[in-house]
C-alpha positions in Angstrom: -75.7 33.8 5.6 -73.3 34.2 8.5 -73.7 37.6 10.3 -70.3 39.3 10.2 -68.6 40.5 13.3 -68.5 44.3 13.8 -65.0 45.2 15.0 -64.4 48.7 16.5 -61.3 50.6 17.6 -60.5 51.1 21.2 -57.7 53.6 21.7 -58.3 54.0 25.5 -60.7 53.0 28.2 -63.3 55.6 27.3 -63.3 54.5 23.6 -63.6 50.9 24.7 -66.7 51.7 26.8 -68.3 53.5 23.9 -67.5 50.8 21.4 -69.0 48.1 23.6 -72.1 50.2 24.5 -72.9 51.2 20.9 -72.8 47.7 19.4 -69.3 46.3 18.7 -69.0 42.6 18.7 -65.2 42.9 19.3 -62.6 45.6 19.8 -59.0 45.9 18.8 -56.6 47.7 21.0 -52.9 48.0 22.0 -50.6 48.1 25.0 -48.1 50.8 25.3 -45.6 48.9 23.1 -45.6 47.1 19.7 -48.8 48.7 18.3 -49.2 50.6 15.1 -50.9 53.7 16.7 -48.4 55.2 19.1 -50.3 58.5 19.1 -53.3 56.8 20.8 -53.3 56.7 24.6 -53.5 52.9 24.5 -53.5 50.6 27.6 -50.9 50.4 30.3 -50.1 47.0 31.6 -52.3 47.5 34.6 -55.3 48.6 32.4 -55.1 45.9 29.8 -56.4 42.9 31.9 -59.2 45.2 33.2 -60.2 46.2 29.6 -60.3 42.5 28.6 -62.4 41.6 31.6 -64.8 44.4 30.9 -65.3 43.3 27.3 -65.7 39.6 28.3 -68.3 40.5 30.9 -70.4 41.8 28.1 -69.8 38.9 25.8 -67.4 40.8 23.5 -64.0 39.8 22.2 -60.6 41.7 22.5 -57.8 41.6 19.9 -54.5 43.0 20.9 -52.1 44.5 18.4 -48.5 43.4 18.2 -48.2 44.5 14.6 -45.1 46.7 14.3 -42.4 45.6 11.9 -39.8 44.8 14.6 -36.0 45.2 14.4 -33.6 43.0 16.3 -33.9 45.2 19.5 -37.7 45.0 19.4 -38.0 41.3 18.8 -36.1 40.4 22.0 -38.8 42.2 24.1 -41.8 40.7 22.4 -42.0 37.3 24.1 -42.7 38.8 27.5 -45.4 41.0 26.0 -47.0 38.0 24.3 -47.0 36.0 27.5 -48.6 39.0 29.3 -51.5 39.4 26.9 -52.0 35.6 26.7 -52.3 35.5 30.5 -54.5 38.6 30.5 -57.1 36.6 28.6 -57.0 38.4 25.2 -58.9 36.5 22.4 -56.3 37.1 19.7 -53.1 38.9 18.8 -52.7 40.8 15.6 -49.2 40.3 14.0 -47.5 41.6 10.9 -44.3 39.6 11.1 -43.5 35.9 10.6 -41.0 36.0 13.5 -43.7 37.4 15.8 -46.1 34.7 14.7 -43.6 32.1 15.7 -43.0 33.7 19.0 -46.8 34.0 19.6 -47.3 30.3 18.9 -44.6 29.5 21.5 -45.3 32.1 24.2 -49.1 32.6 23.8 -50.4 29.3 22.5 -54.0 29.9 23.7 -54.5 33.0 21.6 -55.9 33.1 18.1 -53.6 34.7 15.5 -54.7 37.5 13.2 -52.5 38.7 10.3 -52.4 42.5 9.9 -53.4 44.3 6.7 -49.8 45.4 6.6 -48.8 42.0 5.3 -50.8 42.9 2.2 -52.4 39.5 1.6 -54.0 40.0 -1.8 -54.4 36.4 -3.3 -55.8 33.1 -2.3 -52.5 31.2 -2.4 -50.9 33.6 0.1 -54.0 33.5 2.3 -54.0 29.7 2.4 -50.3 29.6 3.0 -50.7 31.8 6.1 -53.5 29.6 7.3 -51.3 26.5 6.9 -48.7 28.3 9.1 -51.3 28.8 11.9 -53.0 32.1 11.1 -56.7 32.0 12.1 -57.8 35.3 10.5 -56.4 37.6 7.8 -57.0 41.3 7.7 -57.0 41.6 3.9 -55.0 44.1 1.8 -57.0 47.3 1.5 -56.4 47.3 -2.3 -58.7 44.4 -3.0 -62.1 44.6 -4.8 -65.1 42.7 -3.6 -64.7 40.2 -6.5 -61.1 39.6 -5.3 -62.3 39.0 -1.8 -65.0 36.6 -3.0 -62.4 34.6 -4.9 -60.1 34.3 -1.9 -63.1 33.2 0.2 -64.0 30.5 -2.4 -60.5 29.1 -2.7 -59.3 29.0 0.9 -60.1 26.8 3.8 -63.5 27.8 5.2 -62.0 27.8 8.7 -59.8 30.8 7.7 -61.6 34.0 8.8 -61.4 37.1 6.5 -61.5 40.6 7.8 -61.4 43.9 6.0 -61.5 47.6 6.8 -64.9 49.1 5.9 -64.7 52.6 7.3 -62.1 55.2 8.2 -58.9 56.9 7.1 -57.0 55.4 4.2 -53.3 55.5 3.5 -51.9 56.4 0.1 -49.2 53.7 0.3 -49.8 50.0 -0.2 -51.6 48.6 2.8 -50.0 51.2 5.0 -46.4 50.2 4.3 -44.9 53.7 4.0 -41.5 55.3 4.5 -42.4 58.9 3.9 -42.7 59.7 7.6 -39.4 58.0 8.4 -37.5 59.8 5.6 -39.1 63.3 6.3 -39.4 63.4 10.0 -37.6 60.4 11.5 -40.9 59.0 12.8 -41.4 55.5 11.6 -44.8 54.7 10.3 -44.2 51.0 10.5 -43.4 51.4 14.2 -46.7 53.3 14.9 -45.4 56.9 14.8 -46.5 58.2 11.4 -46.4 62.0 11.0 -48.8 61.8 8.0 -46.7 63.7 5.5 -49.2 62.5 2.9 -51.6 65.1 4.3 -49.3 68.0 3.8 -49.5 70.7 1.1 -46.8 70.3 -1.6 -45.4 72.7 -4.2 -42.7 72.3 -6.8 -39.3 74.1 -6.6 -37.2 74.3 -9.8 -33.5 73.6 -9.2 -32.2 77.0 -10.6 -34.9 79.1 -8.9 -34.4 78.5 -5.2 -37.1 79.9 -3.0 -39.6 80.1 -5.8 -42.5 77.7 -5.1 -44.8 76.7 -7.9 -48.3 75.4 -7.3 -49.0 72.0 -8.8 -52.6 73.1 -9.5 -53.6 76.3 -11.2 -55.5 77.8 -8.3 -54.7 79.6 -5.1 -55.3 76.5 -2.8 -52.3 74.5 -3.9 -52.5 70.7 -4.1 -52.5 67.9 -1.6 -51.3 65.3 -4.1 -51.0 62.4 -1.7 -54.1 63.0 0.4 -56.6 60.1 0.5 -60.3 60.3 1.0 -61.9 58.4 3.9 -63.5 55.0 3.3 -67.2 54.5 4.0 -69.1 51.3 3.1 -72.1 51.7 5.5 -74.6 51.8 2.5 -73.1 48.7 0.9 -73.6 46.1 3.6 -75.2 43.5 1.3 -72.2 43.6 -1.1 -69.8 43.1 1.8 -71.7 40.2 3.2 -71.9 38.5 -0.2 -68.2 38.8 -0.6 -67.8 36.4 2.3 -66.2 38.7 5.0 -66.3 37.4 8.5 -65.4 40.8 10.2 -66.1 44.4 9.3 -63.4 46.6 10.7 -63.7 50.3 11.6 -60.5 52.4 11.6 -59.9 55.0 14.2 -58.0 54.2 17.4 -56.6 57.8 17.6 -60.0 59.3 16.9 -62.5 60.4 19.5 -64.8 58.4 21.7 -67.7 60.2 20.0 -66.4 59.1 16.6 -66.2 55.5 17.9 -69.7 55.6 19.3 -71.4 57.2 16.3 -69.7 55.1 13.6 -70.1 51.8 15.5 -73.8 52.6 16.1 -74.3 53.3 12.4 -72.8 50.1 11.2 -74.5 48.1 13.9 -77.9 49.4 12.8 -77.1 48.9 9.1 -75.9 45.3 9.6 -78.9 44.4 11.9 -81.3 46.0 9.4 -79.9 43.9 6.6 -80.1 40.6 8.4 -83.6 41.3 9.7 -84.9 41.9 6.1 -82.3 41.4 3.4 -84.6 42.3 0.5 -85.7 45.5 2.2 -82.2 47.0 3.1 -82.2 50.7 2.6 -78.8 52.1 1.6 -80.0 55.6 2.6 -81.2 54.6 6.0 -80.4 56.8 9.0 -77.0 55.2 9.2 -76.0 57.0 6.0 -76.6 60.3 7.6 -75.0 59.3 10.9 -71.5 58.8 9.4 -71.7 62.4 8.2 -72.0 63.6 11.8 -68.4 62.7 12.9 -65.2 64.4 11.9 -64.3 63.0 8.5 -62.8 63.7 5.1 -64.7 63.3 1.9 -65.9 59.7 1.7 -65.4 57.1 -1.0 -65.7 53.3 -1.4 -62.0 52.7 -1.8 -61.1 49.8 -4.0 -64.1 47.6 -3.3 -65.9 48.4 -6.6 -62.8 48.9 -8.8 -60.8 52.0 -9.7 -62.7 54.8 -8.0 -60.9 58.1 -7.4 -59.7 58.0 -3.8 -57.6 61.2 -3.7 -58.8 64.6 -2.5 -56.4 67.2 -3.8 -58.0 70.5 -2.8 -57.1 70.4 0.9 -56.6 68.0 3.8 -59.2 69.5 6.1 -61.7 67.5 8.1 -65.5 68.0 7.7 -66.8 68.7 11.1 -70.6 69.4 11.0 -71.5 68.3 14.5 -70.1 68.6 18.0 -70.7 66.5 21.0 -71.8 68.6 24.0 -72.5 66.1 26.8 -72.9 62.5 27.8 -75.8 61.2 29.8 -74.8 59.8 33.2 -78.2 58.7 34.4 -81.9 59.4 33.6 -85.3 58.6 35.0 -88.4 57.4 33.2 -89.5 61.0 32.7 -86.4 62.2 31.0 -84.8 64.0 33.9 -81.1 63.4 33.3 -77.8 64.1 34.8 -75.1 64.7 32.1 -71.4 65.4 31.9 -70.4 68.4 29.8 -68.0 68.0 26.9 -68.5 71.4 25.1 -70.4 74.5 26.4 -74.1 74.5 25.9 -76.8 77.2 26.0 -80.5 77.2 26.8 -82.3 77.3 23.5 -79.7 75.2 21.7 -81.2 72.6 19.3 -79.8 69.3 20.2 -79.9 65.7 19.2 -80.1 62.8 21.6 -78.3 59.7 20.3 -78.9 56.4 22.1 -77.4 53.0 21.2 -79.4 51.3 18.6 -82.0 54.1 18.1 -82.7 56.8 15.6 -81.5 60.2 17.0 -84.2 62.5 18.6 -84.1 66.2 18.0 -85.2 68.6 20.8 -84.6 72.1 22.1 -82.7 72.5 25.4 -84.9 74.5 27.9 -82.4 75.5 30.5 -80.3 73.5 32.9 -79.9 72.9 36.6 -76.7 72.7 38.7 -76.4 69.9 41.1 -77.4 72.3 43.9 -80.7 73.0 42.1 -79.9 76.4 40.7 -81.3 77.1 37.2 -78.7 77.9 34.6 -78.9 79.2 31.0 -75.4 78.1 30.1 -72.9 75.4 31.1 -69.3 75.9 30.2 -67.0 74.0 32.5 -65.7 70.9 30.9 -66.6 67.7 32.7 -69.1 69.5 34.9 -72.2 67.5 35.9 -75.5 69.2 35.3 -79.2 68.3 35.1 -81.2 68.6 31.9 -84.7 67.6 30.8 -84.6 65.2 27.8 -87.5 64.3 25.5 -87.5 60.7 26.7 -85.7 58.3 29.0 -82.1 57.8 27.9 -79.6 55.1 28.7 -76.4 55.9 30.4 -73.7 56.8 27.8 -76.3 58.4 25.5 -74.8 61.4 23.6 -76.1 65.0 23.3 -74.8 66.8 20.2 -75.3 70.0 18.3 -74.8 71.1 14.8 -71.5 73.0 14.6 -71.5 76.7 13.9 -70.7 77.5 10.3 
């Protein structure tokens, strides 16, 4: 069996660092133009080459998105951007438009070409046709089952790589091709500016009774009729591998660096565990608990196993059970660490220490020290550097977190 690539989101430089540190084989990111996540900080022209170099120094790959659905005005500006990312050393460009593919082949011939999930490739004939036109990898439609994916794998050129989203937010429309945001807010989802009206609470108004709003459900909470659950496949690594996927993709460029680190770490551990001892893979390993420690909606397995209910109609709230409180900057062999504050922390707090590739360690914080040596019982200035005693040596970039108050 070929070990699949773990592909993580990198919405900015901090998220890139966490993705690389916590086990991603590759990252996908965007410049300030032509990407499908305009709400993310993304990478300015001056940052993009530096981000690519940083990943390459660690033996990782970088895929740059150019996956909007461009109009005539946009398409005229794309050749310069493609030349720029090609010269910057990106490994691949992600496209969602046949015209952009043609421009990429002309203006960035050294890149590999990945086809976005927005193209909705859902059968082997389409997949092979795109390969024949020069596509190296297809990010498959999110609506496919594992059996569908296995059939596409069996009936296409083995040099065609197949990628699929395995974790993160899901869109209620077909492979993300939605016009709700454009109609309701003027913000184009297919241009990277979705306002997520699918997450809003809706009621019914009868034509002859203006101002009278009727709940769709018969309870006081109303109904979020278009709101999708989040996808989570961390306990199903064997099934994903058997389907023939080359890359497991995590959604989340607009989510936090903490989210990127924790989810990447969980999938890295699950994948490595499976390939170390396939017959002993434990779907309930610590990775199954880890994905519950980031902000998320109720999880489901999407379409991978057939028609499983993927809507959550009670609310559109996130489940936030844990908070990041600090990131380790440096630490000696005895656990004496310097850390940078993210959220206020008190002496006596029960914390978890999360390190790349390791099971979290629980301990109780026993006071802190300012950089001038003064003992403190609380740290509350964001980004402040302080000293703390950890239960063991911790690598730079390790995370301190705390269970959120109920």
